[in-house]
Every structure is written in C-alpha cells, then in structure tokens.
C-alpha positions as CSV (number, residue, x, y, z in Angstrom):
1,M,0.1,-0.1,0.0
2,H,1.4,3.6,-1.0
3,P,-0.5,6.6,0.2
4,T,-2.3,9.1,-1.9
5,T,-2.1,12.7,-1.5
6,P,-3.3,13.6,1.8
7,Q,-6.3,16.3,2.4
8,P,-4.7,19.7,3.3
9,A,-7.0,20.7,5.9
10,A,-6.4,17.4,7.6
11,L,-2.6,17.9,7.2
12,A,-2.6,21.4,8.6
13,T,-4.4,20.6,11.7
14,L,-2.1,17.6,12.4
15,A,0.9,19.4,11.6
16,S,0.0,22.4,14.0
17,Q,-0.7,19.7,16.8
18,I,2.4,17.8,16.1
19,D,4.8,20.9,16.2
20,S,3.2,22.5,19.2
21,A,3.6,18.9,21.3
22,A,7.1,18.1,20.1
23,A,8.3,21.8,21.2
24,A,6.8,21.3,24.5
25,L,8.7,18.0,24.9
26,E,12.0,19.3,23.9
27,P,13.7,19.8,27.4
28,Q,12.5,16.1,28.4
29,L,13.8,15.1,24.8
30,L,17.1,16.6,25.7
31,A,17.3,15.0,28.9
32,W,16.7,11.6,27.8
33,R,19.3,11.7,25.0
34,R,21.8,12.8,27.7
35,D,21.0,10.2,30.1
36,F,21.4,7.5,27.4
37,H,24.6,8.8,26.2
38,Q,26.0,8.9,29.7
39,H,24.6,5.4,30.4
40,P,25.5,3.5,27.2
41,E,24.8,-0.2,26.8
42,L,26.0,-2.6,24.2
43,G,24.2,-5.0,21.8
44,N,22.0,-7.5,23.6
45,R,22.9,-5.8,26.8
46,E,20.5,-2.7,26.9
47,F,18.8,-3.6,30.1
48,R,18.5,-0.1,31.6
49,T,17.7,1.5,28.3
50,A,15.0,-1.0,27.5
51,A,13.6,-0.7,30.9
52,L,13.4,3.4,30.7
53,V,11.6,2.9,27.2
54,A,9.3,0.5,28.4
55,Q,8.4,2.5,31.7
56,H,7.8,5.5,29.3
57,L,5.6,3.7,26.9
58,Q,3.7,2.3,29.9
59,A,3.3,5.7,31.6
60,I,1.8,7.5,28.5
61,G,-0.9,4.6,27.7
62,L,0.0,2.7,24.7
63,D,-2.4,0.1,24.0
64,T,0.4,-2.7,24.3
65,V,3.9,-2.7,25.4
66,R,5.9,-6.1,24.8
67,T,9.4,-6.4,26.5
68,G,12.2,-8.5,26.1
69,V,11.9,-9.0,22.1
70,A,15.1,-10.4,20.7
71,H,16.6,-10.0,24.3
72,T,15.9,-6.6,25.3
73,G,14.0,-5.1,22.5
74,V,10.5,-3.1,23.3
75,V,7.7,-2.9,21.1
76,G,4.6,-0.5,21.8
77,V,1.5,-0.1,19.6
78,L,-1.0,2.9,19.8
79,H,-4.2,2.2,18.5
80,G,-5.8,5.7,17.1
81,A,-9.5,6.6,17.6
82,L,-10.2,6.6,13.7
83,P,-10.0,3.1,11.6
84,G,-6.9,3.3,9.3
85,A,-3.8,1.5,8.2
86,V,-0.7,0.6,10.4
87,V,2.8,2.1,10.1
88,A,5.6,1.4,12.1
89,L,8.4,3.4,13.5
90,R,11.8,2.0,14.4
91,A,14.9,3.3,16.8
92,D,18.0,1.0,17.6
93,M,19.2,1.5,21.2
94,D,22.6,-0.1,21.3
95,A,26.1,1.8,21.9
96,L,29.6,1.1,20.6
97,P,32.6,-0.7,22.3
98,V,34.4,2.9,21.8
99,A,36.0,4.9,24.8
100,E,34.6,8.5,24.4
101,Q,36.8,11.4,23.8
102,V,34.3,14.2,23.9
103,D,34.6,16.5,26.7
104,L,30.6,16.6,27.7
105,P,29.4,16.9,31.1
106,F,27.3,13.9,30.2
107,A,30.1,12.0,28.5
108,S,30.3,8.1,28.9
109,R,33.0,6.6,31.3
110,A,31.2,3.4,31.0
111,R,33.5,0.0,30.6
112,T,32.5,-3.5,30.0
113,V,33.6,-6.5,28.7
114,W,32.7,-7.4,25.2
115,N,33.7,-10.4,23.3
116,G,36.0,-11.2,25.9
117,E,38.0,-8.2,25.9
118,E,37.5,-5.2,28.3
119,V,36.2,-1.7,26.1
120,G,35.0,1.5,26.6
121,V,31.3,2.2,25.7
122,M,30.1,5.2,24.0
123,H,27.2,6.0,21.9
124,A,29.4,6.6,19.0
125,C,26.8,6.3,16.2
126,G,24.0,8.4,17.7
127,H,21.5,5.7,18.8
128,D,21.0,7.4,22.1
129,C,19.4,10.2,20.0
130,H,17.2,7.6,17.8
131,T,16.0,6.3,21.3
132,A,14.9,9.7,22.5
133,I,13.4,10.9,19.3
134,L,11.2,7.6,19.3
135,M,10.1,7.9,23.0
136,A,9.1,11.8,22.0
137,V,7.3,10.7,19.0
138,A,5.0,8.1,20.8
139,Q,4.5,10.7,23.5
140,V,3.3,13.1,20.7
141,L,1.3,10.6,18.7
142,V,-0.8,9.4,22.2
143,G,-1.8,13.1,22.4
144,L,-3.2,13.0,19.1
145,R,-4.9,9.7,19.6
146,A,-8.5,11.0,19.0
147,Q,-7.5,12.3,15.6
148,L,-5.1,9.5,14.7
149,R,-6.3,7.0,12.0
150,G,-5.0,3.7,12.3
151,S,-2.1,2.2,14.4
152,V,1.3,2.9,14.8
153,V,4.1,0.3,16.2
154,F,7.1,1.4,17.9
155,L,10.1,-0.8,17.5
156,F,13.0,-0.3,20.0
157,Q,15.7,-2.4,18.5
158,P,18.7,-3.9,20.3
159,A,22.0,-4.8,18.8
160,E,21.8,-2.8,15.5
161,E,25.6,-2.9,15.6
162,L,25.6,-6.7,15.8
163,P,25.3,-9.0,18.8
164,P,28.0,-10.3,21.0
165,E,29.9,-13.4,19.1
166,G,27.7,-16.6,19.3
167,E,24.5,-14.7,20.0
168,E,21.7,-13.7,17.9
169,G,20.0,-10.3,17.7
170,G,18.6,-7.1,16.2
171,A,16.1,-6.6,13.4
172,K,16.1,-10.2,12.1
173,M,15.3,-11.8,15.7
174,M,13.0,-9.1,16.4
175,I,11.1,-10.2,13.2
176,A,11.4,-13.8,14.1
177,E,9.7,-13.3,17.3
178,G,6.8,-11.2,16.2
179,A,7.6,-7.8,16.1
180,L,6.0,-7.1,12.7
181,Q,2.7,-9.0,13.6
182,N,-0.3,-8.3,15.2
183,P,-0.6,-5.6,13.9
184,T,1.2,-5.9,10.9
185,P,2.5,-2.3,9.3
186,Q,1.9,-1.4,5.5
187,A,4.8,0.9,5.8
188,I,7.8,1.5,8.3
189,F,10.1,4.7,8.6
190,G,13.3,5.2,10.5
191,L,16.1,7.7,10.9
192,H,19.7,7.8,11.4
193,V,22.0,11.0,12.7
194,T,24.8,11.3,10.8
195,S,28.0,13.8,10.7
196,R,28.1,14.2,6.8
197,L,25.3,16.7,7.1
198,P,24.5,20.0,8.9
199,V,22.6,20.2,11.9
200,G,18.7,19.4,10.9
201,V,19.4,18.9,7.4
202,I,17.5,16.0,6.1
203,G,19.3,13.4,3.4
204,Y,17.3,10.7,1.6
205,R,17.7,8.4,-1.4
206,P,15.0,6.2,-3.1
207,G,16.2,2.5,-4.2
208,P,19.5,1.1,-2.9
209,T,20.7,3.5,-0.1
210,M,23.1,1.4,2.2
211,A,25.2,-1.3,1.4
212,S,25.1,-4.9,2.3
213,S,27.7,-6.3,4.8
214,D,29.4,-9.5,5.0
215,K,31.9,-10.6,7.3
216,L,35.1,-12.1,5.7
217,K,37.5,-14.4,7.4
218,I,40.2,-16.3,5.2
219,T,42.8,-18.5,7.1
220,V,45.9,-19.4,5.1
221,L,47.7,-22.6,6.1
222,G,51.1,-23.1,5.8
223,R,54.0,-25.1,7.1
224,Q,56.0,-23.8,10.3
225,T,59.5,-23.4,9.6
226,H,62.8,-21.3,10.7
227,G,62.6,-18.1,9.2
228,A,66.5,-18.5,8.2
229,A,65.2,-21.4,6.1
230,P,61.9,-20.7,4.3
231,W,62.5,-23.5,1.6
232,L,61.6,-26.0,4.4
233,G,58.5,-24.8,5.2
234,V,55.2,-23.1,3.1
235,D,55.3,-19.4,4.1
236,P,51.5,-18.3,5.1
237,I,52.4,-14.8,5.7
238,V,53.7,-14.1,2.0
239,T,50.9,-16.0,0.7
240,A,48.6,-13.7,2.9
241,A,50.1,-10.6,1.6
242,Q,49.7,-11.8,-1.9
243,V,46.0,-12.7,-1.3
244,V,45.3,-9.1,0.1
245,L,46.8,-7.6,-2.8
246,G,45.0,-9.9,-5.2
247,L,41.6,-9.0,-3.3
248,Q,41.9,-5.6,-4.5
249,T,41.4,-6.8,-8.3
250,V,38.0,-8.3,-7.3
251,V,36.3,-5.2,-7.5
252,S,38.8,-3.1,-9.7
253,R,38.6,-5.7,-12.2
254,Q,36.0,-8.3,-12.1
255,I,33.0,-6.1,-11.0
256,D,31.1,-3.8,-13.5
257,L,31.1,-0.6,-11.3
258,T,29.1,1.5,-13.8
259,R,26.1,-0.5,-12.3
260,E,26.6,-0.3,-8.3
261,P,29.7,0.6,-6.2
262,A,31.4,-2.4,-4.2
263,V,34.2,-2.5,-1.5
264,V,36.4,-5.3,-0.2
265,T,38.7,-4.2,2.7
266,I,41.0,-6.2,4.8
267,G,41.2,-4.8,8.3
268,A,43.1,-7.3,10.2
269,I,45.9,-9.4,9.7
270,K,47.1,-12.0,12.4
271,G,50.1,-14.3,12.0
272,G,53.3,-15.3,13.8
273,V,54.8,-14.7,17.2
274,R,58.5,-14.1,16.3
275,E,60.5,-12.5,13.8
276,N,62.5,-15.4,12.8
277,I,59.7,-18.0,12.8
278,I,57.4,-18.4,9.9
279,P,54.3,-19.6,11.1
280,D,51.9,-22.1,10.5
281,S,48.9,-20.1,9.5
282,V,47.8,-16.2,9.1
283,E,44.1,-14.7,9.5
284,L,42.7,-12.4,7.6
285,R,40.0,-10.5,8.6
286,G,37.9,-8.2,6.3
287,T,34.2,-6.8,5.2
288,I,32.5,-6.9,1.7
289,R,30.0,-4.1,0.8
290,S,27.7,-4.0,-2.0
291,F,24.5,-2.7,-3.6
292,D,23.1,-5.3,-5.6
293,E,22.4,-8.9,-4.4
294,A,23.7,-10.6,-7.7
295,M,26.7,-8.6,-7.4
296,R,27.1,-9.4,-3.8
297,D,27.0,-13.4,-5.1
298,Q,29.6,-12.4,-7.7
299,I,32.0,-10.8,-5.2
300,H,31.6,-14.0,-2.7
301,S,32.5,-16.4,-5.5
302,S,35.4,-13.9,-6.9
303,V,37.0,-13.8,-3.3
304,T,36.7,-17.6,-2.5
305,L,38.3,-18.3,-5.9
306,L,41.0,-16.0,-6.2
307,A,42.0,-16.8,-2.4
308,E,41.9,-20.4,-2.8
309,S,44.2,-20.0,-6.3
310,V,46.7,-17.8,-4.8
311,A,47.3,-20.2,-2.0
312,R,47.4,-23.3,-4.0
313,G,49.9,-21.4,-6.2
314,S,52.2,-20.9,-3.3
315,R,51.9,-24.5,-2.1
316,A,49.7,-23.3,0.9
317,E,46.0,-24.3,1.6
318,C,43.2,-21.4,2.4
319,Q,39.9,-21.6,4.3
320,V,37.5,-18.8,3.1
321,C,34.4,-18.1,5.5
322,I,31.8,-15.2,4.2
323,T,29.3,-14.4,6.8
324,R,26.1,-12.7,5.6
325,N,25.3,-9.9,7.9
326,Y,22.8,-7.5,6.5
327,P,21.1,-7.1,3.3
328,V,21.2,-3.8,0.9
329,T,19.0,-1.1,2.5
330,V,16.7,-0.1,-0.2
331,N,14.0,2.8,0.2
332,D,10.9,1.6,-1.4
333,P,10.9,4.2,-4.5
334,A,7.2,4.8,-4.6
335,L,6.8,5.4,-0.9
336,T,10.2,7.7,-0.9
337,A,8.5,9.9,-3.8
338,A,5.0,9.8,-1.9
339,M,6.4,11.1,1.7
340,L,9.3,13.6,0.1
341,P,6.8,16.4,0.3
342,T,6.5,15.6,4.1
343,L,10.0,15.9,4.6
344,Q,10.1,19.2,2.8
345,R,7.4,20.4,4.5
346,V,8.9,19.7,7.9
347,V,12.1,21.1,7.7
348,G,12.0,23.3,4.5
349,A,12.6,22.2,0.8
350,E,16.1,23.8,0.9
351,R,17.1,21.6,3.9
352,V,16.4,18.2,2.2
353,R,18.8,16.8,0.1
354,L,19.1,13.9,-2.1
355,V,22.4,12.2,-0.9
356,D,24.9,9.6,-2.2
357,K,24.6,6.0,-1.8
358,V,26.2,5.1,1.6
359,T,28.7,2.3,2.0
360,G,28.0,1.9,5.6
361,S,25.2,-1.0,6.2
362,E,22.2,-1.0,8.3
363,D,19.6,-4.1,9.6
364,F,16.7,-1.8,9.0
365,S,17.0,-3.4,5.7
366,F,15.7,-6.6,7.3
367,F,12.3,-4.8,8.1
368,Q,12.4,-3.4,4.5
369,R,12.4,-7.0,3.0
370,L,8.9,-7.5,4.4
371,V,7.6,-4.0,4.6
372,P,7.9,-0.9,2.1
373,G,10.3,1.4,4.0
374,L,12.1,5.0,4.3
375,F,15.2,5.3,5.8
376,F,16.7,8.7,6.0
377,F,19.4,10.7,7.6
378,V,19.4,13.7,10.2
379,G,22.4,16.0,10.2
380,V,24.4,16.7,13.4
381,V,27.2,18.9,12.6
382,P,27.1,22.5,14.2
383,E,26.3,25.1,11.6
384,A,29.5,26.7,12.0
385,Q,31.3,23.7,11.0
386,A,32.1,22.1,7.6
387,P,30.7,18.6,7.6
388,D,33.8,17.2,6.1
389,T,35.8,18.2,9.3
390,A,33.3,16.7,11.6
391,A,34.5,13.4,13.4
392,P,32.6,10.6,11.6
393,N,29.9,8.0,13.4
394,H,31.8,5.5,15.3
395,S,34.6,7.7,16.1
396,P,35.5,8.4,19.8
397,R,35.1,12.3,19.1
398,F,31.7,11.7,17.5
399,F,29.5,14.9,18.7
400,V,26.1,15.6,18.3
401,D,24.8,19.2,17.9
402,E,21.3,18.7,19.8
403,A,19.6,21.0,17.8
404,C,19.0,17.8,15.4
405,L,16.6,16.2,17.9
406,L,13.4,18.2,17.7
407,P,13.7,18.0,13.8
408,G,13.9,14.2,14.2
409,V,10.8,14.0,16.5
410,R,8.8,16.2,14.1
411,T,9.8,14.4,11.0
412,L,8.9,10.9,12.3
413,A,5.6,12.1,13.5
414,H,4.6,14.0,10.9
415,L,5.3,10.9,8.5
416,A,3.4,8.4,10.3
417,C,0.5,10.9,10.3
418,D,0.7,11.9,6.9
419,Y,1.0,8.2,6.0
420,L,-2.1,7.3,7.8
421,E,-4.1,10.0,6.5
422,S,-3.1,9.1,3.4
423,A,-3.5,5.5,3.3
424,A,-7.1,6.4,4.5
425,G,-7.6,8.6,1.3
C-alpha cells in the first residue's frame, strides 16, 4: 500500500498539533538523550535503556507494550481512535565498544567486557538520539489519539551494531519473534543521525541507499619453519600478502562498477609470534559491501576463488568463510516519492537533500524486506562547522549538535500521520 495525497485541511491541523506537542517536549527530549548517552549499553545488553523505554511507553498509555523481544527489544502499539492502516517507526538502542573522547558533562565513562575484551562504551553512532526521538514521538502521537487514523507500532531495537559473538539479535531476531505481527504495518520509517550533514538537514535516497554487509575471514595454512630456511616450510605470511593484494582486483577488475559501487576491505591480519619463525597460519579478516544482491553473490564467488587459487599457487592451503550480515537497505521508490513532500514541509525544501549511496550498512534492511520502508538521515554537525571536518559516526570524537533532535521528532511524527491520513484517502 502506498499513500495518496493527503487532504490539506487534515494535514494542517495535525501538523500544528504535532509541532506544538514536540516543542513542549524538547526539554525532556534533551534529558532523555543525555541520560542514554551517559549510560550506554552494548548490543543485547541494553537492560537499563529498555527498562526506561518500556516504563515510558506504559506511563503514557500505549495500548500494548511488549518487552524482551530479541533479548532486550521493546515493541509498543498505539491504536488511533479512527480506523486506518498501520505504520511502524523504528529506533535502535545499542552503543559501541568505543571509549569516548568528547568533553561533555554527560560524557560516557562506562566500561564493560565485549567478546572477552575490556572496552569503553560510547554512543558513537547516535543511537541515544534515535531512542530519545522515538520516545518523544510516541508521547506526541498518544496526545493525538483522538485524531489519529489507524495504528502506530514503535520498534525499539537492540543490537543494530551486531550482537556479541555466538549470539543472535537485532532486527532479524525481532522479526522472528513477531515484532511485525499483530498488527502488521503497511509501511515503516526510520532515521539515522549523521556527521555528513549540517544539523537538522535531512538526507534521503530512493532505491538502494546503504550497502549490504558481509564478514570475511580467510585462514591461510602453511607449514612452520625457521625464518632463515623458508624453503623448508610453506610461508603463509607471504601468501596472505599476495591474497590481500589480489583481492583488490576483485572490485577493480571483475565487477562492473558502472552498475553499483562495491568494497572489499581487509581490516586485520594476524599471524606469527617471532621475527625468525615462519608460522603455520595467518588469519585475514575483512568486510564486503555491495548494493546489488547478484553482484554480492559474484563478489563472494570471486573472493573465494582468488584466495584459494593464490594459496594453491604458493603450496599453501586456504579456508574462506563469508558470513552474510545485513542485506542492502533499499528505500521503496514509490513510498519515498510519496513522503518526500512531508520531509520538505517539515524542515523546508532547501534543507532536504538527495544524498549519495552510503557504504555503511543497516539492519533496518531486514524490516524493508517485508514492509515498504523509508530510511533517512538527519544531520548533526553544528552550523559553523563544515561536515567534512566533523568526526564521523563510530569515532570516539563523534559529536551531536542536539538541535537535530526536535527536527527528528517532528519528521517521524509527521511521516506517520501523513502516511496514515493518505492511506485512509
């Protein structure tokens, strides 16, 4: 189902009420965001965050509030007084294993153990903003229940940044546990704050918007020997180096980049313990990004063939393991076109930008495989600063200008109401 043009009178009435309610909530919105920022939690461990979210949703009177979805997820449902369609809104709650380096009165000093290693914890990707924004949207829309058509599903999701090793989690697990059932939405919206845009500027793109993400692990198996006599063994370090260099040709020489971009990156090499010992094995770890599922399969096949062939040519063996993480984030073109006027009305047409593809990934893509969706970006870079000088998302110096929060609330609330009004028409 895609919306038709809403009635202007209905839009105007709802718009003014949304904006008034959101503005009144701004002090609480800031307080929520700062609290979450100071108390970050990693994927599948968002116990405090989820409890605060659930308490809030229950206190404001949502019709149902379900907790413990995909470990720590929270799903709330609001039924409007008028019959209509169902729309879903999503926010992710988890932080990253990053030690904060921003001088803030509410900076994170949290530390924990992640995959066996002690780490700092920080909302270095802005999920604290997403959670606070959606809590505020829920309160705004509850206040409009009498005029609200249909139903709104609020998805507070854990583990977008991947769960701990050996665990399941995130959007895929929420779906498996019924987050998109009873009721089933006909559309879903989500946002993400970004350091690539000025504060409050909205970025959007129809079609493939964020890349798929795959984890690559290559183990090169040689035969250990003294470093002074390499001919007596099989050198996995030299072989691994040749594999790394060869992998660069998968994208540059085997993939038609005029169709879609792609990335193959090796981010870690582990092997050896001493300068004069050639080890038995070397492990390579990396990531694969693409925007087309057929191209994704082709890259997987090419990476495997190249690594195994290079190893065989060096008398070594090679084990290639590719784990599919997230699919391509694809914004439904018809839904995006239909909701673009809403984005432009809320923040001004001059502050809505068509953005380039993003080679980062998002598990919002799992929701979009089942429900037409629109995932968009909200800038957080202070007006006086150029975005290309700002610390990127995932940096320990990632900084959010909190003037982005209110536009985020208004945009999600307007999208939900406009969609429901349009679907009813």
